[in-house]
N, C-alpha and C positions, 0 to 999 in steps of 0.2 A: 504494500500500500504506500502511495506517495502523497506528499502534501498536495492539497487541492487549491485551485485558483480561487481568488475571492476579490470582489469589487469592494470599494470603500464602504458602501452601505450594506454589505452582505451580498448574497448571490443576486445578480441582476439588479443591484441597487436597493433590494428590499431588505428590511430588517429580518434577521433570522430568529426563529422561535426555538428556544432551548428546550430539549426534551426534559420532562420532569420525572420520568421513571428511570433515573440514573441509579445504578447499583450503589449500595453504601460503600463498598470497597473502592469504587471509582471516585466517589465523593471525597474520600479520605486522600486519595492520590491527587485529585484536583487541588486540594488545599496545599499539598506538598509542592505541586507545580507552581502554584501562586507564590509560595514563599521563595522559590528559586527565581521566578520571573521578577519579583520585587528586588532581589539582590542584583540581578542583571541590570535592571533599570537604574538602580543606584550607581552602578558602575558605568552607565552611559551606553550600554549595549542596546542596539536597535533591532537586530535580527539574530535569531537563533535557530539552528536546524533541529529537527526532531531527534537526531542522534545525540547532539550536544545537550539538549534539554533532558533527554532520557538518562544520560550518564550523570548529569548533575543531580537528578532526582532519584537515582538509584533504581531505575526500572529499565526494562527492555524497550527499545524504540517501537516495536510492534504494539506492545501494551499501551505505550503512551499515545500512539496514533489512534488506537481503538478508544481510549478514554476520551480523547479530544473530539472524536467523531460524534459524541453525544452533544457537543456544542454546535454542531453544524460545520460546514466547510470552513477550514482555517488554513492559512499559509499560502505560499506561492511555490509551485513546483520548481525544484532546482535552486530555490533561494532560501526558504525557511519560513519561520513565523515572525511576524511583527510583534516584538515584545510587549509594547504598550497595548496593542489591539487584543492580543491573546489574554493579557492580564485582565483587561476589561471584560472579556467574554467569561472568564472563569469567575470573576467577582459577581457578574450577573447570575451565573448558574448557582453560585453559593449563597445568593441572596444578600450580597454585600454592597450592592450598588448604592443604596441609600444609607449604609452604615447601620450600626446597632447601638442602642443605649443599654448600658449594663449597670445593674446594682449588685452590690456585694454584701452578704450578711456574714459577719464575723471579722472583727478588726484586730485579730491577734497577729502573731508574727507572719503567718502565711498570708492573711488578708492584707497586711501592710505591704508585703512583697509584691502581691498581685496589683495593688493600687499603684505602686511605684513603677511598675513595668511600663515603659513608654511605648513598647512595641504594639500594645493593644490598639491604641489610637491610630497608629500608622497602618494597621490592618483593618481599620473600620469599626473598632469597638471602643466606644467612649464610656468611661466610668462616670456615672452621673450621681451615684449615691452609695453610701456605706452605712451599715447599721450594726449595732451591738446592744447587748443587754447589760453590760458591765457599767455601772455608774461612773467608775473611774475613767472610762474611755469616752462616754457620751459627751459631746461638745468639743472633743479634741480634734484639731485640724490634722489631716493627713493628705499630703500632696494636693492641696487645693480643695479638698472635700472635708466637711465637718461630720464627724460620726454622729449619727442620729439614733434615737432610742428605737429598738426593734418593735416596740409597742405601737409606733407610728407607721408601721410598714404598710398597712392597707391604704391609708390616706396618701402616703408618699408615692405608692405605685400609681395612683390616679394622677398625682401631681407631676411625677417625673417621666411617666410613660415609657418605662423600660421594656425592651423586647427580650432580654435575657437576664437571668439571675444566677449568681454564683454563690454557692453555700460553702463556707469555710468555718464551720462551727464544730464543737465536739459531737461525737456520734449520738450521744444521749439527747441532744437538742435538735438534731438534723431533721427528723421526720416531722416534728411540729413546725419547724421553719418551712419545710417543703409544703406542708398543708396550708400554711398561711399564705405562701406565695401563690399557690394554685387558686386559693379562694379569692385572692386579689386580682386574678386574671392572667398570671404568668403561664406561658405554655412551653417555654424553653428554659431548662435548668441544668446547670453544670455543678456537680457535687464533688467535693474533695473528701467526703466521709468514706469510711471503710465499709459501711453497711449499705445494703440495697434499699433505696427509698421507694415506697409504694405511692402510686398516683394513677389517675385515670389514663386510658389509652390515648386520650387527646393531648396528653402532656409528654413532651420529649425530655427524658432525664438521662444525662450522661454522667458517668462516674470516672474520676481520675484517682488512682491509687498508686502513689509513688513507691510505697513499700513493695507492691507487686513488681514494679519495674526493677527495683533493686534485687529482688529475688530472681527475676529473669536474667539480670546481668550476672548474678552469682552462678546460675546454672550454666550460662554460656562460658563463663570463665573456667568452671570445673570441666566442662565438656571439651574445651580447647586447650586445657592445660598440657604443656609440653609441645604443642604444635608451634611451628614457625609461622607467625602472622605477617602477611604481606603489608607493606606500607599502604595507607589509603591512597586511592587514585584521585588525582585532581586533574582538571582540564582548564586551560585558559581560553576563555571566549572573548575575543576582541578586547583583550586587555584585562578581563575580569577572571580571577581565579575562583572557580566554583567547586565546592566539595560535594561529593555525592551524598545523598540522604537515604538512609535505609528505613524501612518501616515494616511493621508486622501485621499482615492482613488478618491474623487470628484475633486481633484485639481492636477491631474497628468499631464494634458496637452496632446496634441496629437503630434505625430511625429514618425519618424522611427529610429532615431539614439539613441544608448545607451549612447554615450559619453555625449551629452548635459544633459541627465538625471543624470548621475553620477556627472557632474559638478554642477548641481543644489543641489545634496545631499551634496557636499562639501561646497557649499555656505551656506547651512542651518547651518552647524557647525560653519562656520566663522561668521555668523550673530547671533549665539546663539538662533536659532529659533527651538529648539528641541520640538517635540510633534506634529507638523503639517508640511506639505509640503508647501513651499512658492511659488511653481510654479502655474501659471494659464494657462488655455488652450490657445494655440496659434491658429492662423488662418491658420496653415499649417498642413499637414499630413493626412493620411487616415486610420491609425490603430485605431480600435474602442476598447476601454477597455471593458472587459467582465462585 
């Protein structure tokens, strides 16, 4: 399969309709491609071939072209993909075109680290509110936001109009917080708790468990003990050195929304967990990864 021709406004100048039945595994890889494209754009790279993008993303070029086929025709045969245009297409597919307003519940150490991570805004996620129940934290400013009482959550959701909520509270309080968020109208939730949160089928809940990732790394270290490990492959693309990204399709999670997957990708960078995806399957969603 080769890259296909494309006119500036899409095929024959018409806007392309992105397929909505994209497999979850493909959604996860699209988020990875978006991260690579953002790095290339920062380095001033204008055009990238499918082979170069595949190497940088840590996938095969055939798989990459199949993934991008869900977005409609892209690229110019013999030339490659326009970095800015492809980046825009993927952002549209992931529901990032208009950005997302995010609230965070839990202003502890993890919550503070997430609020302070500047990469979220760069990827279309704006932190607009932070909540906690600790009187010692309520009213304290954190990176431009003032910690609010979690008791105000319902009214604050109506005021702030968030599209995604992040839960970073102790496990014992997580389900109650999740229930309050759902009651307030949130339908996309990212949880850092180790327990599985229960909610209706209409709510997308994704879970990030960093301890599981450490356990996976421990397994890989034990499995490869004594082996000679090759140096990571890098490739220079028009002056930009891009490091390949690996990911684990067995931990993509289920769900229909692209934005939660992209948020998880941003969390990976914030948590410095490169090399494995930190999301675990949620108990929601119907899309089956191929």
